[in-house]
C-alpha positions as CSV (number, residue, x, y, z in Angstrom):
1,M,-21.9,5.9,6.4
2,I,-20.0,8.4,4.3
3,I,-17.3,6.9,2.0
4,G,-14.5,8.6,3.8
5,E,-15.7,7.2,7.1
6,R,-15.9,3.8,5.6
7,L,-12.4,4.1,4.2
8,R,-11.1,5.0,7.6
9,Y,-13.0,2.2,9.2
10,V,-11.6,-0.4,6.8
11,R,-8.0,1.0,7.0
12,K,-8.1,0.9,10.8
13,S,-9.6,-2.5,10.9
14,K,-6.6,-3.7,8.9
15,N,-4.3,-1.9,11.3
16,M,-2.9,0.1,8.5
17,S,-1.5,3.6,8.9
18,I,-2.2,6.4,6.5
19,Y,1.5,6.4,5.8
20,K,1.6,2.7,4.8
21,L,-1.5,3.1,2.6
22,S,0.1,6.1,1.0
23,Q,3.3,4.1,0.3
24,E,1.4,1.2,-1.2
25,T,-0.9,3.4,-3.4
26,G,1.2,6.4,-4.3
27,I,-1.5,8.7,-3.0
28,S,-0.3,11.3,-0.6
29,Q,-1.0,11.0,3.1
30,S,-2.7,14.4,3.1
31,H,-5.0,13.4,0.2
32,I,-6.0,10.2,2.0
33,S,-6.6,12.1,5.2
34,D,-8.8,14.6,3.4
35,L,-10.8,11.8,1.9
36,E,-11.3,10.2,5.2
37,L,-12.4,13.5,6.8
38,G,-14.8,14.2,4.0
39,R,-12.8,17.3,2.8
40,R,-12.4,15.8,-0.7
41,K,-14.5,13.6,-2.9
42,P,-12.6,10.6,-4.2
43,S,-12.6,9.6,-7.9
44,V,-13.3,6.0,-8.9
45,E,-9.7,5.7,-9.9
46,T,-8.5,6.8,-6.5
47,L,-10.8,4.4,-4.7
48,S,-9.7,1.6,-7.0
49,R,-6.1,2.3,-6.0
50,L,-7.0,2.5,-2.3
51,V,-9.0,-0.8,-2.0
52,V,-6.2,-3.1,-3.4
53,P,-3.8,-2.8,-0.4
54,L,-6.8,-2.9,1.9
55,G,-7.8,-6.3,0.5
56,I,-11.3,-5.4,-0.4
57,T,-13.3,-4.6,-3.5
58,L,-15.0,-1.4,-4.4
59,S,-18.4,-3.1,-3.8
60,E,-17.3,-4.0,-0.3
61,L,-16.2,-0.5,0.3
62,F,-19.6,0.9,-0.7
63,N,-21.5,-1.8,1.2
64,E,-22.6,-0.2,4.5
65,N,-23.7,-3.5,5.9
66,D,-21.5,-4.1,9.0
67,E,-22.1,-7.8,8.7
68,V,-19.7,-7.9,5.8
69,S,-16.4,-8.9,7.2
70,I,-13.2,-7.6,6.0
71,L,-11.0,-10.6,5.3
72,T,-7.3,-10.8,5.8
73,E,-5.2,-12.2,2.9
74,K,-5.1,-15.7,4.4
75,E,-8.9,-15.6,5.0
76,R,-9.5,-14.5,1.5
77,E,-7.2,-17.3,0.2
78,L,-9.2,-19.8,2.2
79,V,-12.5,-18.6,0.9
80,E,-11.3,-18.7,-2.7
81,Y,-9.9,-22.2,-2.1
82,Y,-13.2,-23.3,-0.6
83,R,-15.2,-22.0,-3.5
84,T,-13.2,-24.2,-6.0
85,L,-14.0,-27.4,-4.1
86,P,-16.7,-29.9,-5.0
87,N,-19.6,-29.9,-2.5
88,E,-18.4,-33.1,-0.7
89,K,-14.9,-31.7,-0.2
90,A,-16.3,-28.3,0.9
91,E,-18.4,-30.1,3.5
92,L,-15.3,-31.9,4.8
93,L,-13.4,-28.7,5.0
94,L,-16.2,-27.1,7.0
95,K,-16.3,-30.2,9.4
96,L,-12.5,-30.0,9.8
97,G,-12.7,-26.3,10.6
98,K,-15.4,-26.9,13.2
99,S,-13.5,-29.7,14.8
100,L,-10.3,-27.6,15.0
101,N,-12.3,-24.8,16.6
102,E,-13.6,-27.0,19.4
């Protein structure tokens, strides 16, 4: 996948308009549109500014594996919290999540 296509995919999966992304990054709407359409090549600095409001990292943007999920802010917070737990508590959290999902 071309980086512009990936950028558009991530933005749309977050239900974010080009206007909102432009407002949050200070990058013009036309520039973002040109990047997504492949008319311009993004710099690393531009990409770094774009990924923050999208809630992803640069490596996630470049990863073309569709199995990688794009997390919401709450999902990311839960993952970060999970990673700080000792193994026993992490297992309990998983069991709780499974029981809530039944």
